[in-house]
KEFIBA-598544 format. One line per 4 residues: number of its first residue (from 1); their letters; for each residue x, z negated, y negated of N, C-alpha, C. Coordinates in pm, whole numbers, plus 50000, padded with zeros to 5 digits. Each point is the difference from the previous one (the first is absolute). Layout:
N
NUM	A	X/Z/Y/X/Z/Y/X/Z/Y  ...
***
This chain:
309
1	MTGE	76101/61121/95787/49905/50032/50106/50005/50150/50026  50036/50039/50121/50009/50141/50033/49870/50047/50063  49993/50130/50027/49882/50052/50070/49951/50127/49938  49962/50094/50085/49938/50123/49953/49851/49976/49995
5	FGFV	49952/49957/49885/49861/49962/49987/49909/50119/50028  49899/49979/50083/49907/50107/50033/49863/49975/49942  49917/50103/50003/49864/49989/49950/49904/49973/50115  49889/49934/49969/49889/49997/50094/49910/50117/49965
9	EPDE	49922/50046/50096/49915/50117/49979/49861/49957/49956  49939/50078/49910/49862/49970/49961/49905/50013/50118  49888/49931/49991/49897/50009/50102/49926/50132/49983  50019/50090/50095/49940/50133/49987/49848/49995/50003
13	ADAP	49944/49894/50056/49855/49990/50010/49936/49960/49867  50083/49952/49907/49945/49955/49872/50103/50029/49892  49999/50121/49950/50103/50043/49906/49989/49923/49870  50112/49985/49928/49997/49929/49872/49900/50062/49904
17	GDEW	49939/49916/49922/49905/50046/49901/49968/49887/49905  49897/50013/49925/49963/49894/49906/49865/49940/50036  49955/50023/50123/49876/49940/50044/50026/49857/50046  49897/49916/49992/50019/49860/50037/49887/49956/50092
21	EDLD	50040/49920/50099/49898/49944/50087/49919/49898/49922  49872/49986/50037/49917/49901/49933/50045/49860/50041  50012/49914/49902/50038/49861/50026/49881/49913/49962  49948/49927/50097/49885/49914/49975/50048/49869/49942
25	LADI	49975/49982/49870/50043/49877/49933/49885/49903/49979  49886/50030/50057/49882/49919/49974/50013/49859/50056  50082/49985/50106/50007/49869/50065/50124/49922/49960  50067/50042/49893/50122/49929/49959/49970/49854/49970
29	AQTE	49888/49975/49933/49971/49863/49961/49966/49912/50119  49961/50060/50111/49960/49920/50116/50045/50072/50126  50128/49995/50030/50053/50066/50117/49969/49920/50125  50020/50064/50115/49979/49931/50127/50087/49876/50010
33	ADKI	50122/50009/49950/50089/49884/50005/49944/49883/49920  49942/50030/49883/49942/49893/49920/49880/49937/50071  49921/50083/50067/49885/49947/50073/50047/49905/50110  50105/50041/50070/50053/49915/50109/50054/49869/49943
37	ARRQ	50073/50010/49888/50058/49880/49941/49891/49900/49960  49889/50053/49945/49893/49910/49959/49926/49942/50120  49984/50085/50102/49927/49953/50117/50082/49899/50080  50134/50025/50007/50091/49911/50070/49947/49965/50139
41	DDEF	49982/50103/50081/49957/49975/50137/50112/49932/50077  49970/49955/50120/50095/49920/50077/50129/50077/50029  49988/50128/50031/50119/50078/50032/50091/50014/49878  49940/50027/49886/50081/50012/49880/50062/49866/49962
45	DEFR	49924/49893/50014/50052/49868/49966/50122/49966/50085  49996/50036/50128/50114/49976/50089/50119/50088/49959  49972/50124/49966/50105/50092/49955/50066/49946/49873  49922/49953/49908/50053/49948/49875/50088/49877/50023
49	KRIK	49956/49910/50086/50080/49880/50028/50132/50036/50066  49994/50097/50092/50122/50037/50072/50102/50061/49905  49954/50085/49909/50091/50063/49905/50055/49899/49901  49912/49917/49945/50042/49909/49894/50087/49886/50053
53	NTEQ	49998/49975/50129/50082/49894/50055/50144/50043/50027  50028/50128/49992/50136/50047/50023/50084/49972/49876  50126/49966/50022/50090/49966/49890/50013/50115/49901  50003/50123/50052/50021/50115/49914/49893/50012/49893
57	FKVE	49874/49971/50037/49892/50024/49906/49964/49878/49916  50060/49884/50033/49977/49884/49914/50056/50024/49861  50109/50078/49992/50061/50029/49870/49939/50124/49936  49906/50064/50069/49937/50121/49951/49854/49977/49963
61	ASVF	49968/49877/49964/49860/49966/49975/49939/50086/49889  50082/50037/49902/49947/50080/49889/49964/50141/50043  50061/50048/50110/49972/50134/50049/49884/49998/50098  49999/49901/50091/49904/50000/50109/49883/49905/49971
65	DDAT	49917/50040/49904/49877/49926/49977/49901/50035/50111  49885/49934/50001/49904/50020/50110/49953/50145/50009  49977/50063/49886/49952/50139/50003/50106/50094/50056  50127/49975/49968/50108/50082/50056/50013/49975/50149
69	LAAL	49990/49874/50042/50003/49971/50143/49883/50067/50071  49885/50007/49933/49885/50067/50060/50026/50149/50016  50070/50059/49902/50036/50142/50011/50093/50023/50118  50099/49912/50017/50090/50010/50115/49925/49980/50131
73	YKLT	49905/49908/49999/49918/49973/50118/49921/50125/50039  49940/50066/49899/49925/50122/50026/50091/50111/50054  50119/50014/49943/50095/50101/50048/50046/49969/50142  50010/49872/50031/50037/49959/50137/49888/50034/50097
77	RDGH	49877/49969/49963/49886/50028/50087/49981/50150/50021  50037/50079/49901/49987/50146/50010/50117/50064/50073  50098/49920/50040/50111/50051/50080/50117/50057/49920  50000/49980/49869/50108/50055/49918/50121/49906/49995
81	IAAF	49976/49870/50020/50108/49901/50001/49984/49914/50124  50107/49993/50082/49998/49915/50120/50079/49872/49979  50103/50006/49916/50082/49883/49970/50060/50017/49862  50025/49887/49935/50050/50001/49863/50141/49944/49998
85	GGPV	50092/50068/49930/50138/49958/49994/50041/49952/49863  50129/50003/49974/50053/49950/49875/49999/50102/49889  50037/49958/49879/49997/50090/49885/50113/50103/50005  49966/50123/49962/50099/50107/49986/50046/50007/49855
89	STGK	49907/49982/49908/50034/49998/49858/49894/49919/49925  50040/49945/49887/49907/49923/49917/50010/50050/49857  49889/49994/49930/49998/50045/49862/49891/49930/49921  49991/50033/49870/49900/49937/49915/49859/50040/50040
93	EANV	49983/50126/50040/49866/50051/50031/49960/49976/50145  50097/50015/50092/49965/49996/50142/50121/49960/50083  49971/49948/50118/50101/49975/50103/49976/50095/50115  50107/50046/50063/49990/50087/50117/50052/49923/50120
97	YEAL	49918/49995/50107/50035/49925/50120/50010/50093/50120  50090/49967/50089/50007/50070/50127/49885/49954/50087  49941/50092/50075/49891/49966/50090/50007/50090/50122  49928/49961/50102/49990/50080/50122/49861/50060/50003
101	GADE	49995/50133/50012/49872/50068/49999/49956/50043/50137  49914/50101/50004/49950/50051/50127/50115/50058/50082  49991/49985/50131/50102/50052/50093/50138/49945/49968  50004/49876/49949/50126/49931/49970/50087/50076/49901
105	REVA	49937/50076/49915/50073/50072/49894/50027/49905/49884  50124/50005/49947/50032/49920/49884/49936/50062/49876  49929/49918/49924/49934/50047/49880/50033/49904/49885  49962/50040/49880/50017/49916/49882/49864/49962/49945
109	AKVY	49984/49874/49964/49878/49953/49935/50035/49964/49856  49948/50077/49907/50025/49977/49858/49885/49919/49943  50031/49877/49958/49897/49908/49953/50012/49986/49848  49899/50050/49929/49999/49988/49854/49944/49864/49959
113	RINT	50062/49941/49901/49950/49874/49944/49884/50030/49904  49890/49933/50020/49887/50018/49910/50026/49932/49866  50055/49880/50003/50010/49918/49879/50119/50034/49912  50108/50053/50059/50121/50020/49919/50033/50147/49978
117	SNFR	49918/50093/50050/50026/50141/49976/49984/50034/49852  50073/50102/49957/49996/50041/49860/49871/50078/49975  49897/49927/49966/49866/50055/49985/49995/50111/49896  50061/49978/49884/49993/50098/49892/50071/50129/50037
121	QMRD	50116/49988/50064/50073/50121/50040/49921/50080/50103  49936/49930/50093/49919/50070/50100/49885/50074/49933  49938/49938/49901/49890/50065/49931/50046/50130/49934  50122/50001/49944/50052/50119/49933/50009/50119/50096
125	YLEG	50036/49973/50125/50015/50108/50098/49866/50039/50063  49906/49906/50010/49871/50030/50060/49909/50074/49903  50001/49960/49874/49915/50064/49900/50046/50145/49981  49907/50090/50006/50032/50141/49988/50014/50070/50133
129	DPRF	50004/49924/50109/50005/50059/50134/49856/50028/50043  49966/50127/50024/49860/50032/50032/49949/49932/50126  50090/49956/50088/49955/49932/50123/49952/49859/49972  50035/49945/49883/49969/49860/49973/49924/49982/49870
133	EGIG	49920/50099/49965/49918/49990/49881/49898/49888/50017  49982/49922/49897/49900/49895/50002/50045/49872/50069  50130/49989/50032/50048/49878/50063/49981/49883/49904  49956/49889/50050/49972/49885/49914/50126/49936/49945
137	SDKK	49982/49898/49916/50113/49931/49937/50038/49873/50076  49926/49969/50106/50034/49883/50079/50137/50018/50065  50086/49900/49988/50138/50013/50046/50007/50028/50149  49917/49934/50078/50002/50022/50144/49962/50144/50032
141	QVVV	49899/50052/49931/49958/50137/50025/50111/50099/49967  50073/49974/49892/50108/50090/49960/50111/50000/50104  50039/49883/50049/50107/49991/50100/49958/50068/50130  49877/49976/50043/49951/50061/50124/49994/50152/49984
145	AWVR	49955/50048/49883/49999/50144/49975/50141/50056/50002  50094/49924/49948/50140/50043/49998/50053/50021/50142  49966/49909/50090/50047/50011/50138/49939/50122/50068  49872/50025/49976/49936/50119/50057/50061/50127/49940
149	KEFS	50035/49993/49872/50064/50113/49934/50135/50030/50065  50077/49897/50032/50130/50023/50066/49980/50064/50137  49901/49953/50075/49971/50059/50131/49964/50148/49985  49915/50031/49903/49959/50137/49976/50118/50087/49959
153	NLSR	50085/49949/49910/50115/50076/49953/50098/50028/50112  50024/49902/50087/50089/50020/50114/49945/50108/50093  49871/49995/50024/49937/50100/50087/50014/50140/49942  49974/50013/49871/50009/50130/49934/50144/50051/50000
157	ARKA	50095/49913/49974/50140/50040/49996/50048/50050/50136  49961/49931/50106/50042/50042/50134/49944/50138/50034  49875/50024/49965/49941/50130/50027/50069/50111/49922  50059/49964/49887/50070/50098/49917/50143/50023/50046
161	GVRV	50044/49929/50105/50135/50019/50049/50103/49915/49929  49958/49887/49945/50093/49906/49937/50023/49885/50097  50125/49965/50024/50033/49891/50093/49973/49867/49932  49892/49937/50039/49960/49868/49952/49963/49916/50122
165	PEPI	49994/49867/49987/49953/49920/50113/49858/50040/50039  49976/50011/50129/49867/50037/50049/49901/49887/49973  49891/50025/49928/49899/49896/49980/49916/49984/50126  49971/49877/50039/49930/49974/50125/49862/49940/49976
169	AVQR	49991/49898/49917/49871/49935/49976/50008/49924/49869  49883/49974/49941/49994/49921/49878/49880/49906/50010  50019/49878/49954/49893/49901/49999/50024/49907/49882  49906/50006/49905/50009/49919/49879/50136/50017/49933
173	NVLV	50085/49898/49994/50129/50008/49931/50117/50016/50096  49973/50050/50121/50105/50018/50100/50003/50146/50044  50119/50059/49995/50022/50137/50045/50095/49998/50120  49957/50060/50111/50085/50012/50118/50053/50142/50004
177	MELV	50131/50013/50016/50063/50132/49999/50122/50000/50091  50055/50116/50018/50121/50016/50079/50113/49914/49943  50074/49933/50087/50119/49927/49958/50119/50095/50013  50057/50038/49887/50117/50087/50000/50124/49913/50018
181	GHAD	50067/50014/50114/50111/49912/50033/49950/49878/50074  50073/49892/49994/49965/49875/50067/50027/49884/49906  49936/49888/50027/50018/49885/49912/50146/49956/49995  50071/50008/50115/50140/49958/50004/50095/50117/49970
185	DRAR	49945/50119/49978/50081/50117/49965/49915/50089/49910  49967/49944/49884/49906/50068/49912/50060/50127/49942  49912/50094/49968/50043/50122/49932/50053/49963/49862  50101/50070/49956/50065/49970/49872/49945/50088/49888
189	RLAE	49987/49941/49884/49960/50078/49883/50115/50091/49959  49965/50113/49939/50102/50094/49957/50099/49933/49905  49953/49904/49922/50086/49930/49906/50104/49911/50070  49977/49971/50130/50087/49907/50071/50108/50068/50084
193	VNVE	49999/50131/50007/50092/50070/50091/50091/50093/49922  50108/50039/50066/50089/50101/49946/49953/50136/50050  49941/50078/49913/49944/50128/50039/50113/50103/50006  50044/50032/50121/50113/50091/50016/49958/50147/50001
197	NPET	49870/50025/50004/49951/50138/49997/49891/50010/49893  50037/49977/49872/49897/49994/49895/49929/50132/49976  50070/50114/50025/49934/50129/49976/49877/50016/50088  50018/49973/50131/49887/50015/50092/49893/49895/49972
201	AFEV	50042/49877/49970/49904/49894/49970/49914/50039/49879  50063/50056/49898/49925/50041/49881/49901/50111/50033  50042/50095/50084/49911/50109/50039/49875/49946/50070  50021/49900/50087/49886/49942/50071/49908/49926/49904
205	VREY	50058/49919/49911/49918/49922/49907/49918/50092/49909  50064/50102/49944/49925/50086/49908/49894/50081/50074  50027/50036/50127/49898/50071/50077/49881/49909/50031  50028/49874/50030/49890/49906/50025/49920/49977/49873
209	MRRL	50066/49996/49885/49928/49987/49874/49910/50122/49979  50051/50120/50032/49922/50122/49985/49880/49998/50093  50020/49956/50126/49890/49996/50095/49894/49898/49958  50044/49886/49948/49904/49902/49949/49915/50062/49889
213	YAAG	50066/50068/49907/49929/50060/49887/49902/50107/50048  50044/50082/50097/49912/50104/50055/49880/49938/50069  50015/49878/50050/49889/49930/50065/49916/49922/49899  50032/50016/49871/49921/49933/49897/50043/49861/49968
217	LVHG	50126/49962/50033/50048/49863/49979/50128/49998/49918  50013/49895/49920/50124/49967/49930/50035/49857/50040  50124/49979/50045/50038/49867/50049/49984/49895/49892  50057/50024/49882/49980/49909/49888/50102/49889/49987
221	DLSE	50082/49978/50103/50103/49895/49992/50117/50039/50089  50032/50128/50004/50102/50048/50092/50140/49977/49943  50087/49944/50082/50139/49976/49963/50077/49971/50128  50127/49970/49986/50082/49967/50116/49957/49871/50068
225	YNLI	49909/49926/49936/49951/49875/50059/49874/50021/50085  49937/50117/49988/49882/50031/50080/50026/50116/50095  50127/50020/50032/50042/50097/50101/50090/49926/50098  49969/50007/50128/50080/49931/50099/50054/50099/50102
229	IHDG	50107/49960/50067/50065/50083/50101/50000/49926/50132  49958/50070/50105/50006/49943/50136/50012/50113/50101  50099/49987/50087/50022/50101/50105/50009/50141/49944  50070/50015/49888/50020/50133/49943/49880/50056/49928
233	ELVV	49897/49919/49979/49880/50046/49930/49989/49932/49864  49959/50077/49901/49963/49945/49871/49850/49974/50002  49960/49879/49963/49860/49960/50006/49956/49952/49862  49887/50052/49952/49944/49959/49872/49907/49881/50025
237	IDLG	50017/49892/49925/49919/49880/50021/49929/49960/49871  49915/49899/50013/49929/49939/49886/49917/50102/49923  49896/50052/50064/49912/50098/49936/49872/49937/49947  49998/49869/49986/49880/49935/49949/49962/50047/49862
241	QAVT	50101/50023/49915/49971/50040/49863/49987/50150/49981  50022/50080/50104/49992/50145/49987/49862/50042/49949  49999/50097/49910/49875/50043/49937/49976/50148/50030  49878/50046/49980/49971/50142/50015/50051/50074/49877
245	VHHP	50015/50131/50014/50047/50081/49888/49899/50003/49887  49877/49955/50024/49897/49997/49897/50004/49871/49918  50083/49903/50040/50011/49876/49924/50051/50032/49859  49946/49937/49897/50042/50032/49862/50149/49979/49975
249	NADD	50064/49915/50077/50143/49975/49980/50087/50063/50110  49942/50090/50079/50072/50054/50116/50129/50070/49958  49996/50081/49895/50121/50073/49963/50106/49907/49944  49959/49896/49927/50097/49901/49951/50066/49930/50117
253	FLKR	49920/49964/50102/50056/49934/50119/50097/50094/50072  49962/50128/50009/50086/50096/50070/50132/50020/49924  49993/50009/49869/50124/50016/49921/50090/49879/50018  49942/49882/50008/50081/49879/50024/50063/50005/50139
257	DCRN	49923/50043/50101/50056/50016/50134/50119/50097/49998  49982/50112/49930/50107/50101/49992/50124/49944/49932  49980/49922/49894/50116/49939/49932/50073/49904/50092  49924/49918/50073/50061/49903/50091/50081/50070/50109
261	VASF	49939/50101/50062/50066/50070/50112/50122/50076/49950  49984/50073/49888/50113/50077/49946/50114/49907/49959  49966/49886/49941/50103/49906/49957/50078/49945/50119  49929/49965/50108/50068/49945/50118/50096/50102/50059
265	FSRQ	49954/50123/50019/50086/50099/50063/50110/50050/49906  49979/49989/49870/50109/50028/49906/50113/49900/50020  49962/49874/50026/50102/49898/50026/50071/50023/50133  49939/50081/50086/50064/50035/50127/50090/50123/49985
269	GLDT	50011/50052/49878/50088/50112/49975/49933/50136/49995  49868/50005/50011/49930/50129/49995/49965/50038/49856  49992/50129/49977/49957/50052/49871/49848/50014/50004  49929/49894/49963/49854/50000/50007/49942/49981/49861
273	DADD	49880/50053/49982/49933/49993/49871/49852/49968/50024  49950/49901/49927/49862/49955/50019/49899/50111/49970  50026/50079/49896/49907/50108/49965/49997/50108/50108  50117/50033/50055/50005/50099/50107/49926/49949/50124
277	LHEY	50017/49871/50028/49931/49942/50116/49849/50003/49979  49955/49969/49880/49857/50004/49969/49945/50141/50018  50076/50098/49955/49957/50139/50014/49990/50040/50147  50096/49955/50081/49997/50031/50143/49879/49937/50068
281	VTAP	49973/49875/49967/49891/49926/50065/49865/50062/49967  49981/50044/49876/49869/50046/49955/49982/50151/50010  50104/50074/50037/49988/50146/50008/49900/50039/50108  49909/50091/49970/49905/50045/50103/50074/50075/50109
285	EAEP	49950/49983/50123/50062/50069/50112/49972/50150/49990  50101/50080/50037/49984/50145/49995/49900/50044/50105  49915/50096/49963/49905/50055/50095/50074/50083/50105  49963/49991/50128/50066/50081/50102/49974/50149/49977
289	AAEP	50099/50083/50033/49986/50144/49981/49887/50053/50088  49919/50089/49942/49886/50055/50074/50050/50098/50107  49932/50000/50114/50032/50095/50106/49954/50140/49958  50076/50105/50032/49958/50137/49963/49869/50036/50069
293	DPAT	49915/50068/49926/49871/50043/50052/50016/50143/50054  49982/50020/50131/50016/50135/50057/49912/50105/49934  49885/49956/49946/49908/50096/49940/50057/50060/49872  50080/49921/49928/50056/50048/49874/50149/50028/50010
297	DPNP	50060/49962/50113/50144/50021/50019/50018/50060/50139  49979/50133/50012/49999/50062/50132/50136/50002/50068  50109/49979/49926/50133/50007/50060/50080/49873/49970  49949/49883/50047/50071/49875/49970/50141/49999/50057
301	ADRA	50022/50069/50114/50134/50002/50058/50099/50071/49909  49952/50114/49937/50087/50072/49910/50034/49915/49878  49898/49925/49948/50024/49917/49884/50097/49888/50031  49986/49941/50122/50091/49895/50040/50141/50054/50010
305	GDDD	50011/50127/50049/50133/50058/50010/50063/50020/49864  49918/50038/49901/50053/50017/49866/50057/49872/49945  49936/49886/50035/50047/49872/49950/50138/49966/50051  50035/50056/50120/50128/49964/50059/50116/50077/49939
309	E	49970/50103/49920/50108/50082/49945/50075/49923/49892
***
């Protein structure tokens, strides 16, 4: 895979930092989608029948329970989903489907399974995250919190100048986000392509790791399987497990990320070292040079001239 990989620019209106937006988790146990599913009004009942009668979803019964259908129904009513398409990818934790969003934009709907998600692993990443203190042990609550966590992490990463899928909306166990590529021409994972410009690709990946860390985040599962390439862009995906730098295991997760990334690019022929990568990611940014003060430096032009000698 060729290409001069470029960077996206940080959002100047919200510079990277370690501050976090407040996340209201009080309604996790009883979301709007759950209320709709229990009420089963006529419109929802018709929506449910229409979806469940399609051949595609007859084999997806374990994914599309009534509460998940209610979440999709709410996202549809709110204008985030206009039409639902086929699967882009499937996994143990979640399936990703192509969908049509507002203004006929292609989007991805990531549907997490409540019953088959790895509950214990999710708890390990949520516990210690200051945004999710006091989260209950109910499996549904943990999965729903996980989806909101992924939405929050994607938002924070984008503001820090990391190329990730744009998060659009979240409802219960469904996350709507930018579809990178197309269902019939999906973006390829770094592990699936021949990287013909590994030096530049490595520079981009390590810079994105540094920007994530400066924004108070550690990916926690970064490897060639969570980096995709599309239209000459490197995109970081799967930030559900990303933790804040205050998580008790944050540095262990970061060291593992560094080992994975360094190992992959070593196999591409680069001289990379996990410890050096860790040092680069965590190094504090240099303070900008102070402007000369005319009151204490009456001849700044003369001093500047001296520097040129």
